[in-house]
LODREN-59787 format. One record per residue (C-alpha): residue in three letters; z, x, y. Coordinates in pm, whole numbers, plus 50000, padded with zeros to 5 digits. Each point is the difference from the previous one (the first is absolute). Layout:
> resn,up,east,north
> ALA,Z,X,Y .
...
***
This chain:
> resn,up,east,north
> MET,40551,54309,87095 .
> LYS,49649,50091,49869 .
> LYS,49832,49970,49649 .
> THR,49883,50306,49821 .
> ARG,49771,50006,49723 .
> SER,49980,50280,49729 .
> ARG,49719,50261,50067 .
> ALA,49971,49975,49613 .
> HIS,49922,49657,50027 .
> GLY,49768,50032,50282 .
> GLY,50198,50059,50291 .
> ARG,49878,50144,50325 .
> VAL,49858,50395,49973 .
> SER,50168,50213,50314 .
> ILE,49752,50156,50234 .
> PRO,50148,50345,49944 .
> LEU,49961,49955,49594 .
> ILE,49613,49921,50077 .
> LEU,49974,50304,50243 .
> SER,50148,50226,49744 .
> TYR,49743,49944,49755 .
> VAL,49742,50012,50288 .
> PHE,50121,50343,50073 .
> ASP,49961,50105,49618 .
> TRP,49659,49906,50027 .
> ILE,49950,50183,50298 .
> ILE,50111,50323,49873 .
> ILE,49811,49981,49688 .
> VAL,49672,49926,50223 .
> ALA,50095,50305,50216 .
> ALA,50029,50256,49699 .
> ALA,49676,49875,49849 .
> VAL,49835,50078,50367 .
> VAL,50171,50329,50023 .
> ALA,49888,50063,49637 .
> ALA,49636,49901,50106 .
> VAL,50022,50212,50312 .
> PHE,50102,50310,49751 .
> SER,49670,49973,49849 .
> THR,49804,50065,50298 .
> ILE,50196,50341,50106 .
> THR,49858,50313,49876 .
> PRO,50202,50115,49737 .
> ASN,50140,50375,49913 .
> LYS,49708,50174,49816 .
> ARG,50130,50223,49735 .
> PRO,49847,50329,49947 .
> PHE,49767,49980,49684 .
> SER,49796,50238,49795 .
> LEU,49628,49939,49951 .
> ASN,49993,50111,49649 .
> ASN,50275,49736,49895 .
> ALA,49877,49780,49729 .
> GLU,50273,49746,50109 .
> ILE,49800,49890,50276 .
> SER,49644,50061,49922 .
> TYR,49944,49644,49850 .
> PRO,49710,49789,50138 .
> PHE,50039,49761,50285 .
> VAL,49963,49639,49826 .
> THR,49866,49762,50285 .
> LYS,50067,49668,49802 .
> GLU,50376,49964,49898 .
> LYS,50089,49817,49710 .
> ILE,50264,49827,50218 .
> SER,49928,49996,50371 .
> THR,50229,49989,50240 .
> ALA,49919,49647,50096 .
> THR,50044,49881,49600 .
> LEU,50339,50182,49994 .
> VAL,50108,49767,50338 .
> ILE,49897,49744,49752 .
> CYS,50182,50096,49725 .
> GLY,50299,50115,50146 .
> LEU,50082,49788,50268 .
> VAL,49778,49676,50007 .
> ALA,50043,49911,49602 .
> PRO,50383,50061,50009 .
> ALA,50030,49779,50254 .
> ALA,49788,49735,49872 .
> ILE,50184,50007,49689 .
> ILE,50330,49973,50173 .
> PHE,49860,49702,50210 .
> ILE,49915,49818,49681 .
> VAL,50331,50097,49796 .
> CYS,50232,49846,50287 .
> LEU,49797,49702,50022 .
> PHE,49995,49896,49655 .
> LEU,50323,50171,49820 .
> VAL,50228,49979,50272 .
> PRO,50293,49839,50010 .
> GLY,50002,49975,49608 .
> PRO,50129,49768,49749 .
> THR,50365,49973,50147 .
> VAL,49897,49823,50249 .
> PRO,50144,49622,49982 .
> LYS,49731,49689,50011 .
> SER,50168,49903,50293 .
> THR,50011,50324,50245 .
> PRO,49806,49919,50272 .
> LYS,49651,50108,50056 .
> ALA,50067,50174,50329 .
> LEU,50259,50236,49832 .
> ILE,49749,50098,49732 .
> TRP,49727,50096,50245 .
> ARG,50244,50187,50197 .
> ARG,50088,50179,49705 .
> LYS,49627,50088,49949 .
> LEU,49950,50103,50306 .
> TRP,50329,50272,50001 .
> GLU,49855,50141,49670 .
> TRP,49659,50032,50113 .
> HIS,50121,50159,50310 .
> THR,50224,50259,49846 .
> GLY,49714,50070,49760 .
> TRP,49783,50058,50242 .
> LEU,50248,50210,50180 .
> GLY,50083,50245,49696 .
> LEU,49633,50065,49934 .
> GLY,49907,50057,50414 .
> LEU,50332,50234,49979 .
> SER,49891,50176,49681 .
> LEU,49656,50078,50107 .
> ALA,50060,50054,50382 .
> ALA,50244,50265,49864 .
> ALA,49758,50187,49710 .
> PHE,49742,49994,50278 .
> LEU,50200,50189,50259 .
> ILE,50161,50220,49746 .
> THR,49659,50102,49862 .
> ASN,49798,50009,50351 .
> GLY,50296,50270,50106 .
> MET,49997,50222,49739 .
> LYS,49620,50003,49948 .
> ASN,50010,50122,50356 .
> LEU,50303,50209,49965 .
> PHE,49895,50224,49685 .
> GLY,49600,49983,50091 .
> LYS,49929,50091,49626 .
> PRO,49641,50025,49894 .
> ARG,49835,49749,49784 .
> PRO,49804,50060,49691 .
> ASP,49644,49980,50181 .
> LEU,50116,50177,50302 .
> LEU,49711,50271,49964 .
> SER,49746,49723,49994 .
> ARG,50090,49878,50298 .
> CYS,50085,50307,50197 .
> ASN,49613,50172,49999 .
> PRO,50196,50330,50052 .
> ASP,49848,50319,50198 .
> LEU,49941,50227,49702 .
> LEU,49839,50268,50198 .
> ASN,50306,50038,50221 .
> ILE,50279,49971,49761 .
> GLY,50192,50307,50139 .
> LYS,50009,49825,50327 .
> TYR,50199,49719,49876 .
> ALA,50237,50194,49738 .
> VAL,50347,49949,50018 .
> GLY,50133,50164,49705 .
> GLY,49929,50166,49679 .
> PHE,49850,50338,49947 .
> PRO,49668,50036,50096 .
> ASN,49934,50383,49890 .
> ALA,50170,49949,49689 .
> LEU,49887,49645,49863 .
> GLU,49688,49942,50170 .
> GLY,49911,49617,50012 .
> PHE,50387,49872,49954 .
> ASN,50106,49990,50394 .
> VAL,50192,49719,50089 .
> VAL,49778,49864,50304 .
> ALA,50112,49760,50286 .
> ALA,49842,49618,50012 .
> ALA,49846,50154,50336 .
> ILE,49706,50119,49774 .
> CYS,49901,49657,49915 .
> GLN,49690,49880,50175 .
> GLN,50011,49659,49919 .
> THR,49913,49773,50324 .
> ASP,50170,49691,49875 .
> LYS,50363,50078,50087 .
> SER,50139,49674,49841 .
> LEU,49839,50089,49673 .
> LEU,50140,50335,50035 .
> ASP,50338,49975,50124 .
> ASP,50022,49756,49679 .
> GLY,49927,50252,49768 .
> PHE,50347,50159,50096 .
> ARG,50237,49689,49936 .
> SER,50002,50040,49617 .
> PHE,50358,49989,49936 .
> PRO,50150,49705,49955 .
> SER,49702,49741,49884 .
> GLY,50034,49739,50261 .
> HIS,49803,49736,49730 .
> SER,50276,50088,49750 .
> SER,50291,49919,50221 .
> PHE,49819,49719,50168 .
> SER,49931,49824,49665 .
> ALA,50351,50059,49848 .
> ALA,50171,49861,50295 .
> GLY,49824,49695,49967 .
> LEU,49941,49962,49628 .
> ILE,50342,50101,49891 .
> TYR,50154,49795,50253 .
> LEU,49782,49718,49855 .
> SER,50144,50073,49652 .
> LEU,50325,50003,50093 .
> PHE,49991,49648,50176 .
> LEU,49830,49873,49733 .
> ALA,50249,50109,49762 .
> SER,50249,49890,50200 .
> LYS,49847,49623,50043 .
> LEU,49922,49989,49603 .
> ALA,50337,50120,49930 .
> ILE,49851,50297,49811 .
> THR,50269,50257,49917 .
> ILE,50143,50184,49710 .
> PRO,50275,49794,49857 .
> PHE,50337,50134,50091 .
> LEU,50388,49899,49958 .
> ALA,50224,50000,50307 .
> PRO,50363,50078,49897 .
> SER,50137,49694,50174 .
> PHE,49709,49840,50232 .
> TYR,49887,49738,49782 .
> SER,50341,49857,49953 .
> GLN,49993,49896,50356 .
> ASP,49839,49687,50161 .
> ARG,49621,50033,49988 .
> SER,49933,49720,50237 .
> MET,49998,50272,50275 .
> PHE,49586,50091,49891 .
> SER,49888,49655,50045 .
> ALA,49794,49886,50312 .
> PHE,50263,49808,50151 .
> PRO,50349,50062,49833 .
> SER,50192,49684,50115 .
> ARG,49773,49819,49893 .
> ALA,49950,50158,49636 .
> GLU,50399,49952,49987 .
> LYS,49990,49621,50062 .
> ARG,49754,49935,49733 .
> ASP,50177,50235,49751 .
> LEU,50331,49788,50066 .
> GLU,49818,49689,49951 .
> ASN,49857,50080,49678 .
> SER,50341,50124,49914 .
> ARG,50100,49659,50085 .
> ILE,49735,49839,49802 .
> GLN,50048,50249,49681 .
> SER,50402,49862,50024 .
> GLN,49907,49600,50028 .
> ASP,49746,50046,49703 .
> LYS,50337,50150,49780 .
> GLN,50043,49807,49734 .
> PRO,50372,49849,49923 .
> GLY,50196,50254,49742 .
> ASP,49753,50251,50083 .
> ASN,50214,50315,50104 .
> ARG,49705,50237,50064 .
> VAL,50044,50199,50322 .
> GLN,49733,49866,50229 .
> LEU,49847,50325,50195 .
> PRO,49741,49951,50273 .
> SER,49675,50059,49918 .
> GLY,49717,50246,50141 .
> HIS,50115,50313,50190 .
> ASN,50344,49916,50067 .
> ASP,50143,49976,49651 .
> ALA,50295,50265,50027 .
> ILE,50003,50129,49654 .
> ILE,49653,50164,49898 .
> ALA,49970,50212,49701 .
> ALA,49894,50374,50099 .
> ARG,49675,49966,49789 .
> ASN,49932,49717,50212 .
> GLN,50059,50129,50331 .
> ALA,49626,50171,50056 .
> ALA,49702,49979,49797 .
> ALA,49656,50154,50022 .
> PRO,49712,49867,50197 .
> PRO,49692,49918,49835 .
> VAL,49789,50274,49976 .
> TYR,49698,49832,50145 .
> LEU,50178,50014,50326 .
> LEU,49979,50395,50008 .
> ILE,49616,49961,50049 .
> PHE,50048,49837,50368 .
> ALA,50276,50242,50090 .
> ILE,49798,50343,49894 .
> ILE,49653,49951,50094 .
> PRO,50083,50054,50361 .
> PHE,50157,50310,49912 .
> PHE,49691,50094,49737 .
> ALA,49780,49956,50281 .
> ALA,50153,50229,50226 .
> ILE,49973,50269,49738 .
> TYR,49612,49955,49975 .
> ILE,49983,50004,50377 .
> SER,50202,50337,49993 .
> SER,49786,50098,49733 .
> THR,49687,50023,50197 .
> ARG,50121,50207,50244 .
> PHE,49991,50246,49750 .
> SER,49654,49916,49830 .
> ASP,49844,49959,50345 .
> PHE,50158,50358,50108 .
> ARG,50184,49891,50274 .
> HIS,50336,50140,49915 .
> HIS,50166,50253,49747 .
> GLY,50249,49831,49734 .
> PHE,50274,50113,50186 .
> ASP,49924,49825,50298 .
> ILE,49882,49660,49818 .
> LEU,50371,50034,49799 .
> PHE,50190,50078,50313 .
> GLY,49822,49746,50182 .
> PHE,50070,49734,49732 .
> PHE,50361,50084,50016 .
> ILE,50003,49920,50372 .
> GLY,49875,49671,49955 .
> THR,50237,49916,49721 .
> VAL,50296,50110,50183 .
> THR,49887,49765,50290 .
> ALA,49936,49708,49745 .
> VAL,50346,50016,49847 .
> PHE,50191,50051,50323 .
> SER,49822,49724,50179 .
> PHE,50006,49756,49725 .
> ARG,50404,50063,49976 .
> TRP,50026,50008,50376 .
> TYR,49892,49602,50005 .
> HIS,50060,49889,49626 .
> LEU,50302,49994,49759 .
> PRO,49992,50199,49722 .
> ILE,49723,49895,49725 .
> SER,50281,50007,49726 .
> GLN,50260,49797,50172 .
> GLY,49840,49833,50294 .
> ALA,49830,49678,49822 .
> GLY,49643,50079,50174 .
> TRP,50138,49949,50380 .
> SER,50007,50225,50284 .
> TRP,50285,50039,50244 .
> GLY,50101,49734,50247 .
> PRO,49961,50003,50351 .
> ARG,50242,50212,50217 .
> SER,50274,49824,50205 .
> LYS,49951,49914,50356 .
> GLU,50282,50260,50118 .
> ARG,49859,50289,49824 .
> SER,49644,49966,50028 .
> PHE,49920,50295,50157 .
> TRP,50370,50182,49959 .
> ALA,50273,49961,49785 .
> GLY,50231,50264,50121 .
> ILE,50232,50290,49850 .
> GLY,50251,49864,49787 .
> VAL,49793,49707,49890 .
> GLY,49772,50129,49771 .
> SER,49798,49677,49944 .
> TYR,49743,49786,50172 .
> VAL,50082,49653,49847 .
> GLY,50352,49941,50123 .
> ARG,50042,49718,50270 .
> GLY,50225,49864,50256 .
> GLU,50248,49720,49925 .
> ALA,49731,49736,50127 .
> ASP,49745,50130,49771 .
> VAL,50218,50019,49687 .
> VAL,50071,49607,50062 .
> ALA,49670,49922,50058 .
> ASP,49888,50147,49701 .
> ASN,50256,49821,49803 .
> VAL,49894,49623,50136 .
> ASP,49835,49776,49747 .
> GLU,49720,49844,50168 .
> GLU,50071,49657,49830 .
> ASN,50340,49929,50070 .
> GLY,50094,50251,50287 .
> THR,50270,50161,49780 .
> VAL,50118,50355,49972 .
> ASP,49996,50165,49691 .
> GLY,50325,50208,50017 .
> PRO,50214,50212,50028 .
> VAL,49764,50251,50141 .
> THR,50076,50346,50115 .
> ASN,49916,50180,50326 .
> ASP,49912,50316,49935 .
> VAL,50145,50111,50355 .
> GLY,50301,49862,49919 .
> GLY,50173,49630,49887 .
> THR,49874,49714,49829 .
> VAL,49830,49673,50076 .
> GLY,50013,49711,49759 .
> GLY,50136,49647,49918 .
> GLN,49795,49862,50289 .
> SER,49801,49685,49926 .
> GLY,49824,49731,50204 .
> SER,49647,50019,50160 .
> GLU,50139,50211,50284 .
> VAL,50110,50331,50033 .
> LYS,50202,50164,50308 .
***
C-alpha cells in the first residue's frame, strides 16, 4: 500500500521526464553551435560581373544594428520579457485563493521553461537554416565590389563566362580576382542570401509577439460550433480546484434562493451551461495590441536596416524574414496551445513512459500507465480518487477512495 500524490498537485517528477527536456535543450544548443561553425566555413562563391550595379554599393563600416545589438533584441530582450510575464501574470485569475503557493510557483516555472524552450528552438532553427543556406548559395552582397578590390589589370585571367570579344567589359569573373587580404571580410561578402539579421530578429521577436498575444488573450473573436457549450473549467490553472469553487458558488446561490422563487439558478462564471452566441466571445481592448505588435514592428525595422546598410538585396531580406516567421510560429505551437483556444497555457509535460518515445500505434506523448492515471486523480486534501478514469491502454480505474492507492 503506497500513498500516491497527483503530479498536478505537486507530485514527484520522474527522472526520465527531466532528462527528456534536458535533451531538448541539448539539441537546441547543439543546433546553435553547428550554425556558428557554419559561419566560419568558406562559402560557395558565385561568379559575378564587375559591371553589376547591384553589387557596387559602398561598404558601410558602422551598421545601424550590429550583431551584438541583434542578439540583445532577438534573444536577450524576449527572454527577459518572457520571464517577467511568467513571473507576474501566471497562473492568472482562475486560481482559487486556497491554492498552495508551491503549486503556483511550479506553474510559473513550467510556463517560464516552455517559454524559453520555444524561444530557443525558434532562434536555433532559424540560425542553423540561415547559415547553412548562406554557404550553399554564396550569393554576393550589394557591397561585394567594395570588399573585393579586384585585379583590374588581369580580368581576362579570371573570366569564367560572357563573350569577351563581343561585349568587352561584361565578363563574369571568379572570386579569385579579389585582392582582399582579409579572408573573413571577403567570405562574408558572399553570404547575402538569406539575411541572417532578418531571420534571427523575426524568429525571436515574432515568437515574442505570439507569446504575448497568448498570455494577454489577444485574438480575433471567433465562434466555435460546440466548444463553448462544454465545461470551461479545463482552462483554469488547477481544474479540480476550480470545479470545487464553482460547486460551492452554486450551493450558495441555492441557499440564497427566496421562497416562491421558481427561477432556475445556474452556476455563475465560466461554467454556465447556456451562453448566448454573442456572449461567447468579445474583442480584446485595442491597447493590448500595442504590446503584441511592437516586437513584430521591431523585427521589421531590424530587417530594413540590412537594405539601407547595403548588406542584402530585397529578396534576401524577405526570404530571411520568412524563415524566421516560420520557425517562430512552429516553435510556439510546438510548446504552446493555440492562441484562440488555449487560454494562454503551454502544453503540459510529457508522460514518464513516453518521455523519449511514444511507439507506433500510440500517437501521443501524454498517455500514462494505470498507476499514473490513478495518481493524477488523487485529491491531495482527502486522498480520494476522482473517477471513473479511462486508461488509454485499456480498462478503467475509478471508484477508489481513501488515502492509499494500491
